[in-house]
KEKE-899361 format. One record per residue: residue number from 1; residue in one letter; x, y, z of N, C-alpha, C in turn. Coordinates in Angstrom, 1 decimal. Layout:
% KEKE-899361
r pos = NUM; code = a; nx = X; ny = Y; nz = Z; cax = X; cay = Y; caz = Z; cx = X; cy = Y; cz = Z .
...
END
This chain:
% KEKE-899361
r pos = 1; code = x; nx = 29.2; ny = 22.6; nz = 13.8; cax = 30.0; cay = 21.6; caz = 14.4; cx = 29.4; cy = 20.3; cz = 13.5 .
r pos = 2; code = x; nx = 30.4; ny = 19.5; nz = 13.1; cax = 30.0; cay = 18.3; caz = 12.4; cx = 30.6; cy = 17.1; cz = 13.1 .
r pos = 3; code = x; nx = 29.8; ny = 16.1; nz = 13.2; cax = 30.4; cay = 14.8; caz = 13.8; cx = 30.5; cy = 13.7; cz = 12.7 .
r pos = 4; code = x; nx = 31.7; ny = 13.0; nz = 12.7; cax = 31.7; cay = 11.9; caz = 11.8; cx = 31.2; cy = 10.7; cz = 12.5 .
r pos = 5; code = x; nx = 30.3; ny = 9.9; nz = 11.7; cax = 30.0; cay = 8.6; caz = 12.4; cx = 31.1; cy = 7.7; cz = 12.6 .
r pos = 6; code = x; nx = 31.1; ny = 6.9; nz = 13.7; cax = 32.1; cay = 5.9; caz = 13.9; cx = 32.0; cy = 5.4; cz = 15.3 .
r pos = 7; code = x; nx = 32.7; ny = 4.4; nz = 15.5; cax = 32.7; cay = 3.7; caz = 16.8; cx = 33.2; cy = 4.6; cz = 17.9 .
r pos = 8; code = x; nx = 32.4; ny = 4.6; nz = 19.1; cax = 32.7; cay = 5.5; caz = 20.2; cx = 32.4; cy = 6.8; cz = 20.1 .
r pos = 9; code = x; nx = 31.7; ny = 7.3; nz = 19.1; cax = 31.3; cay = 8.6; caz = 18.9; cx = 30.0; cy = 9.0; cz = 19.5 .
r pos = 10; code = x; nx = 29.2; ny = 8.0; nz = 19.8; cax = 27.8; cay = 8.2; caz = 20.4; cx = 27.9; cy = 9.0; cz = 21.7 .
r pos = 11; code = x; nx = 28.9; ny = 8.6; nz = 22.5; cax = 29.0; cay = 9.3; caz = 23.9; cx = 29.6; cy = 10.7; cz = 23.9 .
r pos = 12; code = x; nx = 30.3; ny = 11.1; nz = 22.8; cax = 30.8; cay = 12.4; caz = 22.7; cx = 29.8; cy = 13.5; cz = 22.7 .
r pos = 13; code = x; nx = 28.8; ny = 13.3; nz = 21.9; cax = 27.8; cay = 14.3; caz = 21.7; cx = 27.1; cy = 14.6; cz = 23.1 .
r pos = 14; code = x; nx = 26.7; ny = 13.5; nz = 23.8; cax = 26.0; cay = 13.7; caz = 25.0; cx = 27.0; cy = 14.5; cz = 26.0 .
r pos = 15; code = x; nx = 28.1; ny = 14.1; nz = 26.1; cax = 29.1; cay = 14.8; caz = 27.0; cx = 29.1; cy = 16.3; cz = 26.7 .
r pos = 16; code = x; nx = 29.4; ny = 16.6; nz = 25.5; cax = 29.5; cay = 18.0; caz = 25.0; cx = 28.2; cy = 18.8; cz = 25.3 .
r pos = 17; code = x; nx = 27.1; ny = 18.1; nz = 25.0; cax = 25.8; cay = 18.8; caz = 25.3; cx = 25.7; cy = 19.0; cz = 26.8 .
r pos = 18; code = x; nx = 26.0; ny = 18.1; nz = 27.6; cax = 26.0; cay = 18.3; caz = 29.1; cx = 26.9; cy = 19.5; cz = 29.5 .
r pos = 19; code = x; nx = 28.1; ny = 19.5; nz = 28.9; cax = 29.0; cay = 20.7; caz = 29.2; cx = 28.3; cy = 22.1; cz = 28.8 .
r pos = 20; code = x; nx = 27.7; ny = 22.0; nz = 27.5; cax = 27.1; cay = 23.3; caz = 27.2; cx = 25.9; cy = 23.7; cz = 28.1 .
r pos = 21; code = x; nx = 25.2; ny = 22.6; nz = 28.6; cax = 24.1; cay = 22.9; caz = 29.4; cx = 24.6; cy = 23.5; cz = 30.8 .
r pos = 22; code = x; nx = 25.8; ny = 23.0; nz = 31.3; cax = 26.4; cay = 23.6; caz = 32.6; cx = 26.8; cy = 25.1; cz = 32.4 .
r pos = 23; code = x; nx = 27.3; ny = 25.3; nz = 31.1; cax = 27.8; cay = 26.7; caz = 30.8; cx = 26.5; cy = 27.6; cz = 30.8 .
r pos = 24; code = x; nx = 25.5; ny = 27.0; nz = 30.2; cax = 24.2; cay = 27.9; caz = 30.1; cx = 23.7; cy = 28.2; cz = 31.4 .
r pos = 25; code = x; nx = 23.7; ny = 27.2; nz = 32.3; cax = 23.4; cay = 27.6; caz = 33.6; cx = 24.2; cy = 28.5; cz = 34.4 .
r pos = 26; code = x; nx = 25.5; ny = 28.5; nz = 34.2; cax = 26.3; cay = 29.4; caz = 34.9; cx = 26.1; cy = 30.9; cz = 34.2 .
r pos = 27; code = x; nx = 25.9; ny = 31.0; nz = 32.9; cax = 25.7; cay = 32.2; caz = 32.3; cx = 24.4; cy = 32.8; cz = 32.8 .
r pos = 28; code = x; nx = 23.3; ny = 31.9; nz = 32.9; cax = 22.0; cay = 32.4; caz = 33.4; cx = 22.1; cy = 32.9; cz = 34.9 .
r pos = 29; code = x; nx = 22.9; ny = 32.1; nz = 35.7; cax = 23.1; cay = 32.6; caz = 37.1; cx = 23.8; cy = 33.9; cz = 37.1 .
r pos = 30; code = x; nx = 24.8; ny = 34.1; nz = 36.4; cax = 25.5; cay = 35.4; caz = 36.2; cx = 24.6; cy = 36.5; cz = 36.0 .
r pos = 31; code = x; nx = 23.7; ny = 36.4; nz = 34.9; cax = 22.8; cay = 37.4; caz = 34.7; cx = 21.8; cy = 37.6; cz = 35.7 .
r pos = 32; code = x; nx = 21.3; ny = 36.5; nz = 36.3; cax = 20.3; cay = 36.8; caz = 37.4; cx = 20.9; cy = 37.5; cz = 38.5 .
r pos = 33; code = x; nx = 22.1; ny = 37.3; nz = 38.9; cax = 22.8; cay = 38.0; caz = 40.0; cx = 22.9; cy = 39.4; cz = 39.7 .
r pos = 34; code = x; nx = 23.1; ny = 39.8; nz = 38.4; cax = 23.2; cay = 41.2; caz = 38.0; cx = 21.9; cy = 41.9; cz = 37.7 .
r pos = 35; code = x; nx = 20.9; ny = 41.2; nz = 37.6; cax = 19.5; cay = 41.7; caz = 37.2; cx = 18.5; cy = 41.2; cz = 38.1 .
r pos = 36; code = x; nx = 18.3; ny = 41.8; nz = 39.3; cax = 17.3; cay = 41.3; caz = 40.3; cx = 16.0; cy = 41.2; cz = 39.8 .
r pos = 37; code = x; nx = 15.5; ny = 42.0; nz = 38.9; cax = 14.1; cay = 41.8; caz = 38.4; cx = 13.9; cy = 40.5; cz = 37.6 .
r pos = 38; code = x; nx = 15.0; ny = 40.2; nz = 36.9; cax = 15.0; cay = 38.8; caz = 36.2; cx = 14.9; cy = 37.7; cz = 37.2 .
r pos = 39; code = x; nx = 15.7; ny = 37.8; nz = 38.2; cax = 15.7; cay = 36.7; caz = 39.3; cx = 14.4; cy = 36.6; cz = 39.9 .
r pos = 40; code = x; nx = 13.7; ny = 37.7; nz = 40.3; cax = 12.3; cay = 37.6; caz = 40.8; cx = 11.4; cy = 36.9; cz = 39.9 .
r pos = 41; code = x; nx = 11.4; ny = 37.4; nz = 38.6; cax = 10.5; cay = 36.7; caz = 37.6; cx = 10.8; cy = 35.3; cz = 37.4 .
r pos = 42; code = x; nx = 12.1; ny = 34.9; nz = 37.3; cax = 12.4; cay = 33.5; caz = 37.0; cx = 12.1; cy = 32.6; cz = 38.2 .
r pos = 43; code = x; nx = 12.3; ny = 33.1; nz = 39.3; cax = 12.0; cay = 32.4; caz = 40.6; cx = 10.5; cy = 32.0; cz = 40.7 .
r pos = 44; code = x; nx = 9.6; ny = 32.9; nz = 40.2; cax = 8.2; cay = 32.7; caz = 40.2; cx = 7.8; cy = 31.7; cz = 39.0 .
r pos = 45; code = x; nx = 8.6; ny = 31.6; nz = 38.0; cax = 8.2; cay = 30.7; caz = 36.9; cx = 8.9; cy = 29.3; cz = 37.0 .
r pos = 46; code = x; nx = 10.2; ny = 29.3; nz = 37.1; cax = 11.0; cay = 28.1; caz = 36.9; cx = 10.8; cy = 27.2; cz = 38.1 .
r pos = 47; code = x; nx = 10.7; ny = 25.9; nz = 37.9; cax = 10.7; cay = 24.8; caz = 38.9; cx = 9.4; cy = 24.9; cz = 39.8 .
r pos = 48; code = x; nx = 8.3; ny = 25.3; nz = 39.1; cax = 7.0; cay = 25.4; caz = 40.0; cx = 6.0; cy = 24.5; cz = 39.2 .
r pos = 49; code = x; nx = 5.0; ny = 24.2; nz = 39.9; cax = 4.0; cay = 23.3; caz = 39.4; cx = 2.9; cy = 24.2; cz = 38.8 .
r pos = 50; code = x; nx = 2.1; ny = 23.8; nz = 37.9; cax = 1.0; cay = 24.5; caz = 37.4; cx = 1.1; cy = 25.2; cz = 36.1 .
r pos = 51; code = x; nx = 0.2; ny = 26.0; nz = 35.7; cax = 0.1; cay = 26.7; caz = 34.5; cx = 1.3; cy = 27.7; cz = 34.3 .
r pos = 52; code = x; nx = 2.0; ny = 27.5; nz = 33.2; cax = 3.1; cay = 28.4; caz = 33.0; cx = 2.7; cy = 29.8; cz = 32.8 .
r pos = 53; code = x; nx = 1.6; ny = 30.0; nz = 32.0; cax = 1.2; cay = 31.3; caz = 31.7; cx = 0.7; cy = 32.1; cz = 33.0 .
r pos = 54; code = x; nx = 0.1; ny = 31.4; nz = 33.9; cax = -0.3; cay = 32.0; caz = 35.2; cx = 0.9; cy = 32.4; cz = 36.0 .
r pos = 55; code = x; nx = 1.9; ny = 31.4; nz = 36.0; cax = 3.1; cay = 31.7; caz = 36.7; cx = 3.7; cy = 32.9; cz = 36.1 .
r pos = 56; code = x; nx = 3.7; ny = 33.2; nz = 34.8; cax = 4.3; cay = 34.3; caz = 34.1; cx = 3.7; cy = 35.6; cz = 34.6 .
r pos = 57; code = x; nx = 2.3; ny = 35.6; nz = 34.6; cax = 1.6; cay = 36.6; caz = 35.0; cx = 1.9; cy = 37.0; cz = 36.5 .
r pos = 58; code = x; nx = 2.0; ny = 36.0; nz = 37.5; cax = 2.4; cay = 36.3; caz = 38.7; cx = 3.9; cy = 36.8; cz = 38.8 .
r pos = 59; code = x; nx = 4.7; ny = 36.4; nz = 38.0; cax = 6.1; cay = 36.9; caz = 37.9; cx = 6.0; cy = 38.4; cz = 37.5 .
r pos = 60; code = x; nx = 5.2; ny = 38.8; nz = 36.6; cax = 5.1; cay = 40.1; caz = 36.2; cx = 4.8; cy = 41.1; cz = 37.4 .
r pos = 61; code = x; nx = 3.7; ny = 40.5; nz = 38.1; cax = 3.2; cay = 41.2; caz = 39.2; cx = 4.3; cy = 41.4; cz = 40.3 .
r pos = 62; code = x; nx = 5.0; ny = 40.3; nz = 40.5; cax = 6.2; cay = 40.3; caz = 41.6; cx = 7.2; cy = 41.3; cz = 41.2 .
r pos = 63; code = x; nx = 7.6; ny = 41.1; nz = 39.9; cax = 8.7; cay = 42.0; caz = 39.3; cx = 8.3; cy = 43.5; cz = 39.5 .
r pos = 64; code = x; nx = 7.0; ny = 43.9; nz = 39.4; cax = 6.6; cay = 45.4; caz = 39.5; cx = 6.3; cy = 45.7; cz = 40.9 .
r pos = 65; code = x; nx = 6.3; ny = 44.8; nz = 42.0; cax = 6.0; cay = 45.2; caz = 43.3; cx = 7.1; cy = 46.0; cz = 44.0 .
END
């Protein structure tokens, strides 16, 4: 995709990016609903505080439990 510079174009990119982000979220939710192991792993990693690597290791343990 290419964007031509011009007046009023600055807002277009942000709006499209926001739409794509929403679609990404919906696609991810669809996959997580169909793949329970992924849901368990990502619930352990996403939106948590602390070390990401440690969270990943905990996710692997939870996934295999």
